[in-house]
N, CA and C of each residue as an Amber inpcrd file, in Angstrom:
protein
   585
  28.5650000   2.7530000  -5.4710000  27.2430000   2.7330000  -5.2880000
  26.7080000   4.2300000  -4.8350000  25.6130000   4.7350000  -5.5630000
  25.1440000   5.9380000  -5.0980000  24.6000000   6.0540000  -3.8620000
  24.6440000   7.2060000  -3.0690000  24.0070000   7.3620000  -1.8340000
  22.4360000   7.4690000  -1.8650000  21.9990000   6.7250000  -0.9330000
  20.4760000   6.5700000  -1.0590000  19.8070000   8.0640000  -0.6600000
  18.5660000   8.2730000  -1.3480000  18.0110000   9.5660000  -1.1420000
  16.9860000   9.3120000   0.0970000  17.5110000   9.7200000   1.0660000
  16.5770000   9.4950000   2.5450000  16.4610000  10.6160000   3.2880000
  15.4480000  10.5540000   4.1880000  15.1550000  11.7800000   5.0740000
  14.5020000  11.3760000   6.1850000  14.5700000  12.0190000   7.2390000
  13.8810000  11.7990000   8.5630000  13.4550000  13.1410000   9.1250000
  12.0810000  13.4430000   9.2810000  11.4800000  14.5700000   9.5690000
  10.4580000  14.3360000  10.7230000  10.6080000  15.1360000  11.7550000
   9.6900000  15.2400000  12.9630000   8.9480000  16.5220000  12.9070000
   7.6760000  16.4970000  13.3700000   6.8320000  17.7240000  13.4500000
   5.8210000  17.4090000  14.5990000   6.0340000  18.4450000  15.6220000
   5.4500000  18.4430000  16.8930000   4.7860000  19.7760000  16.9810000
   3.3580000  19.6380000  17.2650000   2.4320000  20.7490000  17.4310000
   1.7980000  20.4260000  18.5890000   0.9330000  21.3810000  19.1960000
  -0.0250000  21.1050000  20.2620000  -0.9920000  19.9700000  20.2240000
  -1.3140000  19.7180000  18.8090000  -2.3170000  18.7470000  18.5650000
  -1.7020000  17.3090000  18.3130000  -0.5720000  17.4030000  17.5900000
  -0.0100000  15.9320000  17.0240000   1.4840000  16.1160000  17.3000000
   2.0000000  14.8380000  17.1580000   3.5170000  14.5100000  17.0810000
   3.6340000  13.5710000  15.7060000   4.4030000  13.8810000  14.6390000
   4.5370000  13.0380000  13.6270000   6.1330000  12.9450000  13.4810000
   6.4010000  11.6050000  13.2210000   7.7480000  11.2710000  12.7880000
   7.7430000  10.5770000  11.6450000   8.4760000  10.9440000  10.4920000
   8.4410000  10.1820000   9.2100000   9.8480000   9.8560000   8.6650000
  10.0790000   8.7420000   8.4540000  11.1860000   8.2890000   7.6710000
  10.9530000   7.9650000   6.2540000  11.6690000   8.3260000   5.2180000
  11.4460000   8.1570000   3.8210000  12.6750000   7.8140000   2.9820000
  12.6770000   6.8630000   2.2400000  13.8290000   6.3980000   1.4470000
  13.2770000   6.1910000  -0.0810000  13.6620000   7.1360000  -0.9250000
  13.2030000   7.1980000  -2.0530000  13.6300000   6.1250000  -2.9870000
  14.8040000   5.4880000  -2.5340000  15.6280000   4.4370000  -3.5300000
  15.4640000   2.9380000  -3.2160000  14.7970000   2.8710000  -2.1900000
  14.8410000   1.3740000  -1.6850000  13.5610000   1.1170000  -0.5060000
  12.8390000   0.3050000  -0.8210000  11.6520000  -0.2140000  -0.0620000
  12.2110000  -0.9810000   1.1810000  13.0810000  -0.3130000   2.1290000
  13.5580000  -1.1570000   3.2170000  12.6590000  -1.4260000   4.2870000
  11.6080000  -0.7170000   4.4330000  10.5370000  -0.8190000   5.3690000
   9.1320000  -0.0210000   4.8900000   8.2360000  -0.5180000   5.2650000
   6.7910000   0.0600000   5.1210000   6.1420000  -0.1620000   6.4050000
   6.1940000   1.0110000   7.2500000   5.4490000   0.7940000   8.5640000
   4.6770000   1.9250000   8.9150000   3.3460000   1.8790000   9.1940000
   2.5830000   3.0470000   9.6240000   2.0940000   2.6330000  10.9830000
   2.3700000   3.6850000  11.9070000   1.7960000   3.5620000  13.3550000
   1.1470000   4.8080000  13.5250000  -0.3500000   4.4390000  13.5850000
  -1.2040000   5.6210000  13.8610000  -2.4820000   4.8910000  14.0660000
  -3.3620000   5.5540000  15.1950000  -4.6940000   4.9480000  15.2760000
  -5.8290000   4.7430000  14.3430000  -5.9430000   5.7570000  13.3580000
  -6.8670000   5.7290000  12.3380000  -6.6620000   4.8240000  11.2130000
  -7.4920000   3.3960000  11.2830000  -7.1840000   2.2690000  10.4030000
  -7.1620000   2.6010000   9.0240000  -8.1300000   3.5140000   8.4810000
  -8.2450000   3.5900000   7.0850000  -7.3070000   4.4770000   6.6280000
  -6.8260000   5.5410000   7.3340000  -5.9390000   6.3890000   6.9340000
  -4.5620000   5.6200000   6.9400000  -4.1760000   4.6790000   7.8340000
  -3.0520000   3.8080000   7.8590000  -2.9230000   3.0800000   6.6760000
  -4.2240000   2.3630000   6.2840000  -4.2680000   1.6290000   4.9720000
  -3.9260000   2.2260000   3.7870000  -4.2980000   3.6460000   3.7600000
  -4.1450000   4.4060000   2.5680000  -2.6630000   4.8290000   2.6780000
  -1.9580000   5.1370000   3.6150000  -0.6890000   5.5560000   3.6560000
   0.2510000   4.3050000   3.4650000  -0.0750000   3.1190000   3.7110000
   0.6490000   1.8920000   3.3040000   0.3740000   1.6920000   1.8290000
  -0.6590000   1.9860000   1.4600000  -0.7720000   1.6920000  -0.2660000
  -0.1080000   2.9020000  -1.0020000  -0.1290000   3.9650000  -0.6820000
   0.7460000   4.7800000  -1.2290000   2.2370000   4.4410000  -1.1540000
   2.9300000   4.2910000  -0.0080000   4.1360000   3.8780000  -0.0340000
   4.5800000   2.7440000  -0.9170000   3.7040000   1.6520000  -0.7330000
   4.0100000   0.4030000  -1.3730000   4.1430000   0.5860000  -2.9860000
   3.0400000   1.3520000  -3.4730000   3.1320000   1.5610000  -5.0290000
   4.0040000   2.6810000  -5.3440000   4.7930000   3.5000000  -4.3160000
   5.6920000   4.3090000  -4.7510000   7.1170000   3.6110000  -4.6700000
   7.0030000   2.5710000  -4.0040000   8.3440000   1.7580000  -3.8210000
   9.4970000   2.3480000  -2.8040000   8.7720000   3.1900000  -2.1000000
   9.3780000   3.9270000  -1.0610000   9.6360000   3.2080000   0.4070000
  10.9400000   3.3380000   0.8770000  11.0210000   2.9290000   2.2750000
  10.1830000   4.0350000   2.9820000   9.4320000   3.5720000   4.1830000
   8.6310000   4.4930000   4.5870000   8.0310000   4.1070000   5.9770000
   8.4960000   5.0800000   6.9140000   7.9100000   4.8050000   8.4220000
   7.2900000   5.9630000   8.8370000   5.9380000   5.5850000   9.3290000
   5.3090000   6.8680000  10.0200000   5.0630000   6.5840000  11.3710000
   5.2030000   7.2820000  12.3010000   4.6770000   7.2610000  13.7260000
   4.0640000   8.5690000  13.9930000   2.8210000   8.4950000  14.1730000
   1.9480000   9.8370000  14.5640000   1.0730000   9.4970000  15.6230000
   0.9540000  10.6560000  16.4330000   0.0280000  10.6550000  17.7070000
  -0.6840000  11.7740000  17.4750000  -2.1210000  11.7030000  18.1310000
  -2.8090000  12.7870000  17.9870000  -3.3690000  13.1350000  19.6570000
  -3.2260000  14.2400000  19.9740000  -3.6390000  14.6290000  21.3920000
  -4.9310000  15.1230000  21.6210000  -5.9540000  14.4730000  22.3980000
  -7.2140000  14.7880000  22.5500000  -7.8570000  15.1510000  21.1750000
  -7.9460000  14.3560000  20.1700000  -8.4160000  14.8560000  18.9620000
  -9.8810000  15.1240000  18.8050000 -10.2020000  16.4130000  18.3050000
 -11.5790000  16.7360000  18.2200000 -12.1510000  15.9640000  16.8940000
 -11.2350000  15.8230000  15.9980000 -11.6250000  15.0410000  14.7890000
 -10.1490000  14.5960000  14.0390000 -10.3010000  14.0710000  12.8480000
  -8.9540000  13.7530000  12.3030000  -8.2620000  14.6210000  11.4690000
  -8.5880000  16.0650000  11.4510000  -8.0710000  16.9400000  10.4960000
  -6.6160000  17.2040000  10.9080000  -6.2100000  17.3900000  12.1620000
  -4.8630000  17.6970000  12.5320000  -3.8210000  16.7540000  12.1520000
  -4.2350000  15.4460000  12.4560000  -3.3790000  14.2170000  12.2110000
  -3.2270000  14.0570000  10.6570000  -4.3610000  14.0680000  10.0670000
  -4.0680000  14.0690000   8.4800000  -3.2770000  15.1040000   7.7600000
  -3.5950000  16.2810000   8.2670000  -2.7730000  17.5090000   7.7080000
  -1.4790000  17.3420000   8.1500000  -1.1990000  17.0270000   9.4050000
   0.3040000  17.2600000   9.8830000   0.9930000  15.8970000   9.3460000
   0.5590000  14.7830000   8.9160000   1.1910000  13.7260000   8.3860000
   1.5750000  14.1010000   6.9920000   0.5620000  14.6640000   6.3080000
   0.7290000  15.3530000   4.9240000   1.6550000  16.2840000   4.9680000
   1.7940000  17.2260000   5.7450000   2.8810000  18.3720000   5.7900000
   4.1280000  17.8220000   6.0010000   4.2670000  16.9420000   6.9540000
   5.6440000  16.0850000   7.3760000   6.1310000  15.3290000   6.0690000
   5.2060000  14.5790000   5.3940000   5.5900000  13.8440000   4.2540000
   6.2370000  14.5450000   3.2620000   5.5840000  15.6470000   2.9630000
   5.9000000  16.5880000   1.8700000   7.3770000  17.1190000   2.1060000
   7.6330000  17.6470000   3.4710000   8.8160000  18.1260000   3.7810000
   9.8610000  16.9840000   3.6970000   9.5720000  15.7660000   4.0990000
  10.4640000  14.7610000   3.9280000  10.8360000  14.5660000   2.5240000
   9.9580000  14.4750000   1.7110000  10.2330000  14.2440000   0.3290000
  10.9740000  15.3330000  -0.2790000  10.9410000  16.7900000  -0.0250000
  11.8710000  17.6340000  -0.4260000  13.1860000  17.5520000   0.1440000
  13.4020000  17.0580000   1.2900000  14.6560000  16.7220000   1.8510000
  15.3750000  15.7070000   1.3270000  14.6190000  14.4150000   1.0660000
  14.9730000  13.4310000   0.3730000  15.6170000  13.5870000  -0.8000000
  14.9200000  14.6320000  -1.8040000  15.2330000  14.7740000  -3.1760000
  16.4230000  15.7940000  -3.1330000  16.5460000  16.5720000  -2.2750000
  17.6340000  17.6400000  -2.1070000  17.9160000  18.4070000  -3.3680000
  18.9200000  17.5710000  -4.2810000  19.1370000  17.9530000  -5.7390000
  18.3170000  17.1510000  -6.3690000  17.4940000  17.9960000  -7.4440000
  16.7390000  17.2840000  -8.3390000  17.3830000  17.0360000  -9.7770000
  18.6830000  17.3210000  -9.7440000  19.2440000  16.8160000 -10.9800000
  19.1610000  15.1270000 -11.3510000  18.6310000  15.0830000 -12.5740000
  18.7710000  13.6320000 -12.9550000  17.2210000  13.0800000 -12.7230000
  16.4380000  13.4960000 -12.1260000  15.1610000  12.9300000 -11.6830000
  14.3300000  13.1510000 -13.0120000  13.3530000  12.2430000 -13.0940000
  12.2750000  12.1850000 -14.2200000  11.5150000  13.6530000 -14.0620000
  11.0940000  13.8530000 -12.9050000  10.3630000  15.2340000 -12.7920000
   8.7600000  14.8900000 -12.5920000   8.3040000  14.3820000 -13.9090000
   6.9750000  13.9720000 -13.9930000   6.3760000  12.6550000 -13.8370000
   5.2940000  12.5630000 -13.2840000   4.8140000  11.2420000 -13.0950000
   3.4060000  11.1200000 -13.1850000   2.8670000   9.9880000 -13.8020000
   1.1740000   9.9260000 -13.9550000   1.0770000   8.4330000 -13.8110000
  -0.3760000   8.2550000 -13.4550000  -0.9310000   6.9880000 -13.3810000
  -2.3400000   6.9910000 -13.6500000  -2.8090000   5.8480000 -13.9760000
  -4.3960000   5.6300000 -14.1010000  -4.5970000   4.4180000 -13.1980000
  -5.3210000   4.3620000 -12.2000000  -5.5020000   3.3090000 -11.2860000
  -7.0100000   2.9040000 -11.3200000  -7.4340000   1.5970000 -11.7090000
  -8.7710000   1.2480000 -11.4420000  -8.8020000   0.3910000 -10.1290000
  -9.9510000   0.4160000  -9.5600000 -10.2360000  -0.2340000  -8.3560000
 -11.7170000  -0.7410000  -8.4580000 -11.8820000  -1.8010000  -9.1790000
 -13.3320000  -2.2730000  -9.4610000 -13.9440000  -1.3200000 -10.2650000
 -15.0360000  -0.6910000  -9.7820000 -15.9550000   0.3550000 -10.6700000
 -15.1240000   1.7380000 -10.6950000 -14.2330000   1.8600000  -9.8190000
 -13.6410000   3.3380000  -9.6640000 -12.2860000   3.4420000 -10.5920000
 -12.0820000   4.5210000 -11.1960000 -10.8830000   4.6480000 -12.1250000
 -10.4880000   6.3000000 -11.7570000  -9.2290000   6.3640000 -11.2380000
  -8.6230000   7.6740000 -10.8650000  -7.4960000   7.8040000 -11.7850000
  -7.4000000   9.0170000 -12.1500000  -5.9940000   9.5050000 -12.9740000
  -5.2870000  10.4590000 -12.1640000  -4.1330000  10.3400000 -12.0120000
  -2.9810000  11.4710000 -11.4620000  -1.8690000  11.7830000 -12.2670000
  -1.6760000  13.1460000 -12.1710000  -0.4890000  13.5650000 -12.8860000
   0.1330000  14.5470000 -11.9910000   1.5130000  14.4190000 -12.0430000
   2.2370000  15.4220000 -11.0410000   3.5560000  15.8570000 -11.6930000
   4.0150000  16.9170000 -11.1640000   5.2320000  17.6800000 -11.4100000
   6.0500000  18.2470000 -10.3180000   7.2140000  17.6240000 -10.2070000
   8.0330000  17.8960000  -9.0710000   8.6850000  19.2260000  -9.2580000
   7.9610000  20.4370000  -9.6500000   8.3560000  21.6560000 -10.1110000
   8.7540000  22.4350000  -9.3190000   8.7290000  22.3160000  -7.9360000
   9.0960000  23.3240000  -6.8080000   7.9330000  24.3020000  -6.7170000
   6.6750000  24.1490000  -7.2430000   5.6340000  24.8620000  -7.0360000
   4.4840000  23.9400000  -6.6120000   3.9320000  24.3750000  -5.4110000
   2.8800000  23.5090000  -4.8760000   1.6130000  24.1110000  -5.5050000
   0.8890000  23.1620000  -6.0130000  -0.5410000  23.3750000  -6.5430000
  -1.3250000  21.9700000  -6.4740000  -2.5360000  22.1140000  -6.3260000
  -3.3180000  21.0610000  -6.0950000  -4.7650000  21.3850000  -6.8610000
  -5.2320000  20.2600000  -7.7310000  -6.3820000  20.3160000  -8.4270000
  -6.9540000  18.9200000  -8.1870000  -8.3990000  18.8180000  -7.9300000
  -9.0570000  17.4780000  -7.8400000 -10.4100000  17.7520000  -8.0410000
 -11.0510000  16.6170000  -8.7830000 -12.4310000  16.6880000  -8.9190000
 -13.0090000  15.3740000  -7.9900000 -12.0770000  14.7560000  -7.3240000
 -12.6700000  13.6530000  -6.5790000 -13.4550000  13.9390000  -5.3900000
 -14.7080000  13.2840000  -5.4430000 -15.8440000  13.4640000  -4.5300000
 -16.2000000  12.2700000  -3.8800000 -17.0580000  12.4490000  -2.9070000
 -17.4560000  11.1110000  -2.1760000 -18.8630000  11.2470000  -1.8120000
 -19.4610000  10.1020000  -1.6790000 -20.9290000  10.0740000  -1.4260000
 -21.3340000  10.1880000   0.1270000 -20.3980000   9.7380000   0.8570000
 -20.6600000   9.7310000   2.4010000 -19.6460000  10.6210000   3.1490000
 -19.9520000  11.0210000   4.4460000 -19.2080000  11.9170000   5.1520000
 -17.7450000  11.0350000   5.7150000 -18.0150000   9.9140000   5.9290000
 -16.8000000   9.1140000   6.5410000 -16.5030000   7.9210000   5.3980000
 -15.3610000   7.4660000   5.6200000 -14.7550000   6.2550000   4.8790000
 -14.0400000   5.5640000   6.2480000 -14.7230000   4.5720000   6.5810000
 -14.2460000   4.1210000   7.8280000 -14.0540000   4.9260000   8.8840000
 -12.8310000   5.1520000   9.4000000 -12.6720000   6.2170000  10.5920000
 -12.0940000   7.3560000  10.0150000 -12.2460000   7.6590000   8.8140000
 -11.5500000   8.8520000   8.1070000 -12.6940000   9.7560000   7.6090000
 -12.7500000  11.0610000   7.8520000 -13.5240000  11.9430000   7.1800000
 -13.2100000  11.9870000   5.9220000 -14.2680000  11.8430000   4.9360000
 -14.0570000  11.7800000   3.4280000 -13.3390000  12.8660000   2.9560000
 -13.6130000  14.3240000   3.5640000 -13.1540000  15.4130000   2.9740000
 -11.6610000  15.6170000   3.2340000 -10.9900000  14.6140000   4.1780000
  -9.6390000  14.6550000   4.4230000  -8.8510000  14.0590000   3.3550000
  -9.3940000  13.2000000   2.5800000  -8.6130000  12.6650000   1.3940000
  -8.0280000  13.6640000   0.3710000  -8.8050000  14.4600000  -0.0410000
  -8.4810000  15.7700000  -0.9540000  -7.5170000  16.6300000   0.0060000
  -7.7850000  16.9420000   1.3360000  -7.1230000  17.9220000   2.1210000
  -5.7770000  17.1830000   2.2860000  -5.5520000  15.8620000   2.3670000
  -4.2250000  15.3480000   2.5630000  -3.3250000  15.5020000   1.3160000
  -3.9760000  15.3270000   0.3410000  -3.1440000  15.5750000  -0.9750000
  -2.8010000  17.0130000  -1.3660000  -3.6760000  18.0490000  -0.8190000
  -3.4870000  19.3200000  -0.9910000  -2.5120000  19.8540000  -0.1390000
  -2.3790000  19.3860000   1.1470000  -1.2650000  19.7180000   2.1700000
   0.0290000  19.0110000   1.6740000   0.0120000  17.8060000   1.0900000
   1.1200000  17.1850000   0.5750000   1.9030000  17.8100000  -0.5670000
   0.9630000  18.2360000  -1.4700000   1.4320000  18.9700000  -2.6200000
   2.0170000  20.3400000  -2.2560000   1.4020000  21.0960000  -1.3930000
   1.8480000  22.2650000  -0.6850000   3.2340000  22.3590000  -0.1840000
   3.2560000  21.3500000   0.8180000   4.4400000  21.2730000   1.5640000
   5.5250000  20.5690000   0.8830000   5.3230000  19.5930000  -0.0120000
   6.4170000  19.0360000  -1.0820000   6.6930000  19.9290000  -2.2140000
   5.9660000  21.0650000  -2.3000000   6.1910000  21.9020000  -3.4110000
   6.1190000  21.2310000  -4.7640000   5.1070000  20.4610000  -5.0450000
   4.8140000  19.8840000  -6.3840000   3.3590000  20.0810000  -6.8790000
   3.2030000  20.0790000  -8.0980000   1.9400000  20.2300000  -8.6730000
   1.2200000  18.8820000  -9.0020000   0.0620000  18.5900000  -8.3810000
  -0.6160000  17.4010000  -8.3660000  -2.1760000  17.5750000  -8.8530000
  -2.4510000  17.0220000  -9.8430000  -3.6210000  16.9720000 -10.4580000
  -4.3020000  15.6510000 -10.2970000  -5.5420000  15.3850000  -9.7630000
  -6.2850000  14.4620000  -9.4010000  -7.6720000  14.2540000 -10.2460000
  -7.9500000  13.2410000 -10.9350000  -9.2170000  13.2210000 -11.6240000
  -9.8980000  11.9840000 -11.3670000 -11.0260000  11.9490000 -10.8590000
 -11.7920000  10.7280000 -10.7810000 -12.7820000  10.6000000 -12.0460000
 -12.4690000   9.6070000 -12.9450000 -13.2940000   9.3910000 -14.0690000
 -14.4910000   8.6400000 -13.7750000 -14.4990000   7.6390000 -12.6850000
 -15.9530000   7.1920000 -12.3060000 -15.6540000   6.4440000 -11.1130000
 -16.5810000   6.0960000 -10.4490000 -16.5810000   5.6040000  -9.0830000
 -17.7440000   5.8390000  -8.2980000 -18.3110000   4.6900000  -7.6620000
 -19.3950000   4.8780000  -6.6590000 -19.0350000   4.5880000  -5.3180000
 -18.1860000   3.2180000  -5.2340000 -17.7080000   3.2010000  -3.7240000
 -16.5940000   4.1030000  -3.1840000 -16.8710000   4.6810000  -2.0460000
 -15.8580000   5.8070000  -1.4710000 -14.6140000   4.9720000  -1.2970000
 -14.4200000   4.0650000  -0.5960000 -13.3200000   3.3280000  -0.3640000
 -12.5660000   2.8820000  -1.6400000 -13.1540000   2.5720000  -2.5900000
 -12.4320000   2.1830000  -3.8300000 -11.8030000   3.6800000  -4.5620000
 -12.6610000   4.7020000  -4.4410000 -12.2190000   5.8330000  -5.0630000
 -10.9330000   6.3850000  -4.3170000 -11.0020000   6.4340000  -2.9090000
  -9.8990000   6.8900000  -2.1810000  -8.7630000   5.9830000  -2.2040000
  -8.7970000   4.6320000  -2.3540000  -7.6570000   3.6920000  -2.4680000
  -6.8640000   3.9380000  -3.8460000  -7.8340000   4.0910000  -4.8860000
  -7.3210000   4.2700000  -6.0800000  -6.4170000   5.5110000  -6.1910000
  -6.9370000   6.7620000  -5.5510000  -6.0630000   7.8580000  -5.5360000
  -4.9500000   7.7070000  -4.8740000  -4.8890000   7.1050000  -3.7240000
  -3.5960000   6.9460000  -3.0120000  -2.5590000   6.0380000  -3.7470000
  -3.0730000   5.0700000  -4.3160000  -2.1780000   4.1910000  -5.0080000
  -1.6950000   4.7990000  -6.3640000  -2.4640000   5.6990000  -7.0950000
  -2.2070000   6.4660000  -8.2280000  -1.0110000   7.4600000  -7.7880000
  -1.2800000   8.2060000  -6.7290000  -0.2810000   9.1310000  -6.4520000
   1.0990000   8.4460000  -5.9620000   1.0960000   7.2480000  -5.4460000
   2.0740000   6.6280000  -5.2050000   3.0510000   6.1120000  -6.5340000
   2.2420000   5.6330000  -7.3920000   2.7650000   5.2060000  -8.6970000
   3.4720000   6.4690000  -9.5030000   2.6510000   7.4400000  -9.3860000
   3.1140000   8.7230000  -9.8640000   4.3800000   9.2920000  -9.5080000
   4.5040000   9.1830000  -8.1520000   5.7120000   9.5700000  -7.2900000
   6.9390000   8.8110000  -7.6390000   6.5480000   7.4470000  -7.6490000
   7.8200000   6.5620000  -8.2330000   8.3680000   6.8480000  -9.5370000
   7.5160000   7.2320000 -10.4420000   7.9730000   7.5010000 -11.8660000
   8.7490000   8.8380000 -11.5610000   8.2160000   9.7820000 -10.7480000
   8.7160000  11.2660000 -10.8130000   9.9940000  11.2400000 -10.1720000
  10.4880000  10.6900000  -9.1780000  11.6640000  10.6560000  -8.5570000
  12.6110000   9.8360000  -8.9020000  12.3930000   8.8720000  -9.8800000
  13.2690000   7.9780000 -10.4340000  14.3840000   8.7500000 -11.1460000
  15.6670000   8.3770000 -10.9070000  16.8590000   8.7930000 -11.5970000
  16.8980000   8.4940000 -12.9730000  17.0240000   9.3860000 -14.0400000
  16.9920000   8.9190000 -15.3840000  18.2510000   9.5900000 -16.0420000
  18.9690000  10.3750000 -15.3990000  20.2610000  11.3020000 -16.0410000
  21.0040000  11.9360000 -14.9930000  21.6420000  13.1240000 -15.4910000
  22.1780000  13.8330000 -14.6020000  21.8130000  15.4000000 -14.6790000
  21.2380000  15.7220000 -15.6850000  20.7830000  16.9750000 -15.6830000
  19.4910000  17.3840000 -15.0330000  19.4440000  18.7410000 -14.6540000
  18.2270000  19.1290000 -14.0020000  17.0250000  19.2110000 -15.1400000
  16.0810000  18.4110000 -14.7720000  14.8640000  18.4220000 -15.8670000
  14.0810000  19.7440000 -16.1450000  14.9120000  20.7240000 -16.5820000
  14.0900000  22.0300000 -16.6220000  15.0250000  22.8260000 -17.6920000
  14.2930000  23.4190000 -18.7730000  15.1970000  24.2180000 -19.6150000
  15.5950000  25.5840000 -18.7320000  15.1050000  25.7900000 -17.7530000
  15.6170000  26.9600000 -16.7840000  17.1050000  26.7000000 -16.2050000
  17.1120000  25.2780000 -16.0590000  18.3700000  24.7700000 -15.2350000
  18.2290000  24.8440000 -13.8190000  16.9580000  24.9920000 -13.1080000
  16.7970000  24.9530000 -11.9420000  15.2990000  24.5170000 -11.6560000
  14.9100000  23.7730000 -10.6890000  13.6100000  23.5130000 -10.3060000
  13.2950000  24.1570000  -8.7660000
C-alpha cells in the first residue's frame, strides 16, 4: 500500500499559534479548534469536501481583529499542502468546481503549478459574516494560494446572501483541491517535467 501523503506544520508568531495536520489521502479526522465560529465552519466545509484528513488548532493572542488568525491559518495550511504533496509526480494538478448554495453560485479553478497567484471577483454586501470580517474570505484564499504556491481563480456568478457566497467558495475550493491532488499516474503533469 502506498505511503499516505500527510504533513504536520506549526506556525508561531507574536499574534497567533497555529498547528495543522493534513492527510491528502484519507479523511481520518476533520477537527477545527479555534474561537471564531464562522471561520471554523468554513474550514470544516473545505476539508470535508476536499476529503482530507484535517486538524487545526489555532489560538490568537489579544486579537485586535481576525486578520492575523485567518492569515496565519491560511499560510500554515498552504505550507502543509506543499509538504504533504512533496513530489507532484502522478497528481492530476488541475481542479475545478461549480458550487451552488441556494441563490449563490461560485466557480473555482486551480492549478498546483508551483506558482502562487490569486484572482477573485467575490464581493460581499456586509462588513461581517457572523464573527468573520467579510474581507478576510478573499484574504484567506490569497494567502493560501501564495503559501501553497498554486494558481487559484474564484468567480462568483451570482449571489445575494454573504454566508451562502462564502460557504460556496470554501466548498468549491475543497472540491477543486480534491481533484488536483488525486493520483492519476506516475508522470509529473507538465511538459517541462517539473512543477
